N, C-alpha and C positions, 0 to 999 in steps of 0.2 A: 615563767620566767625570772630571773634573779633581779630584787630590787636590791639600789644601795644599802638601804637598813639591813637587809639581812646579814651582813658576816658584821655586823656592828652591835652594842650594847642600848643603843636607840629605845628597843624596847623594852628594857629593863630601868631605863629612866625615871627619878624621882617626879610626881607629878609637880605642879605651882598650883596656888591660891590654895582655896580651902575647901574640902571636899563639902558635897550638898547632899546627906543622904536622906535628903525627904522621898525619890525617887527610886532608893533600893528594893528590890524585890517585883517590880514589876512581872519582869519573866515570870513570879514564879507565884503568880497571884494566879491559888483553882478556880477554873472554868473556862470557858470560851474567850474571845477580845472586846467581847460586852462584859465581863467582870472586871474585865483589865480595864474598860473603857472607864467605866464608875471609879474605881483604885484609882487610878490616873487623875481623873479631875480634883477629887477629895485631897489627894497629894498634893496638886496644884495648889490649891487655895492656904496648903499650911507653909510650903516654900513661899508664897508670896507674902506672905503678912512676915515672913521672917529678912526675906529678902528686900522689902522694902524700909527695915531699920537699919540697913547696912550703909546708909547715906546715900551720895549721888557722886558721879565721877565730878572732874574739873570741868570735860567739858568734851562736846561729838559734835561733829562737823560731815555733811553729806554731802559728797564727790560724785558729778555725773561721770561715768566714762564712756557708755555707749549703747546707741539704740537700734534694735535688728529683731529680724522678725523671727515667730517662733512656732511651730505649729499650733493652731485652736486646739485640737483632740487633745494635743498632752494637757497645757497652761489652764483650761477650763474643762479638763477631764470628757466624760457624759453629756455635760450638764447645755451648754452654748448651742442655740439654734443657728445661730451666725452661720451666713454665707461665706463666709470667709473662710480660708483655709488656713488663715497663717492671721499670729495676733501679732502685736510690737509687745516690746519688754523693753523699757531701760534697765540695764546695771547698773547699781553703786555701788562708789567703795563710802565705810562709816569711817571715821578717826576718831577714838578713843583716848581720851587723855584721863590719867587718875595718877591721884599719891600715895604711896603709902605710909601706913602707921611713922617709919621711921625717915621719910620724908622724900624718900625716894620718886620721881616722874616715873611715869609707864606710858607709852603709846601703842597701841593694838590698830593695826587697820582690817576692816570686817570686809572681806571680800575685795582681796586687791588685786584683779584682774588683769593679768596678762594677755590684752581680750586678740592681738597681732598674734600671738602663738597659740591661744584657744582656738583659732578656725582652724588647724588644724584634726582638731578634735573629728572621728570618725565620722558622727552623725553630721556634722556640720561642713567636712570637706561637701561629702557629697550633697549636700545640697548647696553648696555655691558653685559646684562642677555642672550644677545643672541650671542657673539661673543666670541668667544673661549680664553680662557686666554691666551696662549701661543702668540693668531694673536692680543690680545690688548694689551701686551707687546710690538710687533714688528709697529704698529703702532701710538703708542702712546711714548712723550718723554717728559719728565718733564727737565726743561731747571733750573727753580731756584724759591725760595720761595718769596713771599710779603719782608716777617721782612728778609730775608738772603742778598737779593737784599739793602734792606734798612740799616743792617749793614756794608755790600760792600762799599755802599756813605758813611757814618756816620752820618748819621741821625738817631738819637736817636724816638723811635716809638709817648713815649710823645710829641716832637715835630713836630706832624704834626696835620695838623688844618682841612684839609677839604678832606672826600675820596666823588671823584665822579663817578659815571658810567653813559656810556650815554643809559642805561636804567637795571633793576631788575632781567631781565632774566638770570636764573641758580644761583642768589646771593644767598649765606647762610652768611649774617653777623655777627653772634653770637659771632664768635673767635674774630672780629672787634669789635664790639662793646658795648659788653658782654650783661649778662642777669641779669633780676632782679630774677629768681628762677632756679633752681637747671631742670640742664639738662640732663635724662635717657642716650642717646647717648655722649654726650659728657664729660664724667668721672661720671656723676652723682652731679656732683656740682657745684651752679651758676657760671657763666663763668665769669672769668674777659676782661676785655676788653684790648685789647692788646694796641688802640689806647683811651688809657682815656678820651683826649681833643680834638678829632677831631670831627668832625658833618658831617653824609650823607649829600652833598647837591642832592637834588632829587626836580623832579616837581611834583608840588600837586596830579597832577591828575594821576601820574602813583601811588602815595602813597592811595589816594582815591579809584582809580579802585583795587587796592591788595586786598579790605577785601572785594567784591564779583567781581571773574574772569568769565570771559563770558569762554565757553566751548572751545572755540578755544584760549585760554589764558593759561588755566592751563597745559597743556604740560610743559610749560617752566618757570614754575614762581617754588618757595618754600614758599606759603605763610603762613605754618607750624612753621615754622623758626622763623618769626617776630610777632610773639604770648607773647613772652617772654623778647625781645630783651628793652635795653631803651628808651625809647622813647626820652630821649631828647640830644638824639644821635644824631637824625634829622633835617636837616632844610628844612623844603618848602619851594621850590618857586616858583615865577611865573612868566615865559618866560624867557627873554634874557639877563645878567648881565655880566656886566664889574667887573668881579673880580679884575685886576690887571694891573699894565702897562704891556701890551702885552696877556692878560687874558681872555678871555672869554668863557662865556657858552652863546651856541645860542640852542634857542628852536626848534626843528627838528621830528615837528609828524610826526607818518604812521608808522612807524616799530612797533611802540606801543605808545599810546598818549603821553604820558608824555617823549616822548624821547627827547635828548640834545647832543650836540656838543663841544668839545672843541675845543674852535680854539686860534692859539700860533700862534707870531706877535714872529719871530725869525733873528737870524744872514742871513737864507737864503731867506727870506719872509715868507708868512702866509700859515702855518698849517692849517688844520682840519681832527680832529679825531672822528671815530663814529663807528659803526658795516652795516651804512646801505649800505659800500657795503664791500667785502672782496680781493680786490684787484683794485691797483690806475685804470689800465686800465678797468675798469668799468666804470670809467667817461669818458675815450675818448678809447670806443670799437672800432672804426674803425681801433683803430694802435695795438689792439687785434692778436695774433696768435692763440688763444690758438681756437679750431673748433666750429666755429660757434657763437660766440661774435659777429664778424665785421658783418656779412652776417644777423643776427638777427638787427643789429643798421640800416642796409640800409633799410629791407626789409619795418620791420616798423616805423622807421624812428624815434625811441628812442634813446635819449644820452645819455643814462644811462643802468646798467645793476645791477638790485637791488639784495641786500639779503633780500629772501623773505623768511625768515621762518614762519614767522606770517604772513597772509596778513590781517592785520585789516584795514589798510586802504592805499591800493597803491598808487591811483595817490597823496595821500599825501606826501606820503615817497619817492616819486619821485621828486614833488615838494620839498622838505625838502635836497634832496640830489642837484637838482640844485641850493639852498641858497649855499651848501656845494662848489661846484664848482665853480661858482661864485664869492667866497671870497678867495679862494685861488690862491698862485703862479705856477708857471710852477715848473716843477724838474730841477736844475741846472745838474743833471745827464744823461739829456733826455727830454728836454723839449716838448718831445710827452704827456708825464701824468704830473703830475697835483702832487703837494705835499696835496693830500688827505694820511693818511695813516691811515687805517683800523684796529683799535683796537686787530682785529681776521685776520691776514694776510695772501692770501693764500699763501702756502709753497708748493716748488715742492717736490714730491714721486714718490718712483719706481711703486708705488701702486696704483697707481691713472694713468692711461696713457692719456693724451691727459688736461692735468691739469695745466700743468705747467706753471704759469705765466710769459707772455712777461717780465717784470718787476715788480722790488721790493724794498719797499725804508727801510726794515727791520730796520730802528730806524731815531730816529730824535734826533740831538743834538746841544744843543748849549747852553754858553757861555757865 
């Protein structure tokens, strides 16, 4: 499949921010994944000390988008002993603002999912077809829209500089970045971008992979929606970057090859956000009251419980999660848990016994 950026220079565009060299060379570490794990943990400590000295952003706001069902066997991997086949997760957007050294203000949206179009992702489309409509309405709750939240925060769409996702699973970005040709399923006209000045910051690895997906990846992507998007709306980056004071994107491969994590230095300390796990307690499962998690950790000596809907390179994802775990601070609300904020966070639901989280963050707030 030919995607929009294949005939453009988007893959040759210069990157933004300042390169973070701390994690360069991970792939070349001699030995197996165990040796790479030790190296990654050590380098995360190096980056953390450098990152906390960069300052803090102006503000961070959290916006709830949608709560929906998600298979337990994916979200809690092999650890859960709950009888419920599904958990509930709440997808949230972070709005991050900072000021450049020259005085320019920046606005970044992390995980601004167009959840209406996201339902067309092959896996979720098949799940929806199998679920009676009355049950769908009981299990899914829409909290707000991306544009509605921005209006509430007083941010004009034209003022948004960057759109960032930890990876592009389920994402259809046509309404956000616009198209170059009419779209029959979106009113039959060429789509005018909601965010005309924003760049989608994405790892080059993921852009390249989307043109020829592996069968294991196909249920989770919508590559057809990228055929006519504006190629100049994408900014391909390589590796980890410091974007602004207290704002970084760290390459965390594994869940997908081009996975990336948002890292923030705030008034409560360092946070990280991605979908590598669905609950903070998955980074410290020894403190989890959910059936199976603590026992799994003790039995197998695994210090994290992955979100594993796509097992592209599971050991790499584990190692990336250790980077996230090493970077963040402990929660001020309960120091047993870390300031890892799942972009889709496990949420208690009457329909899913045995999956009530021991602890939830619900939001990152900084101003």
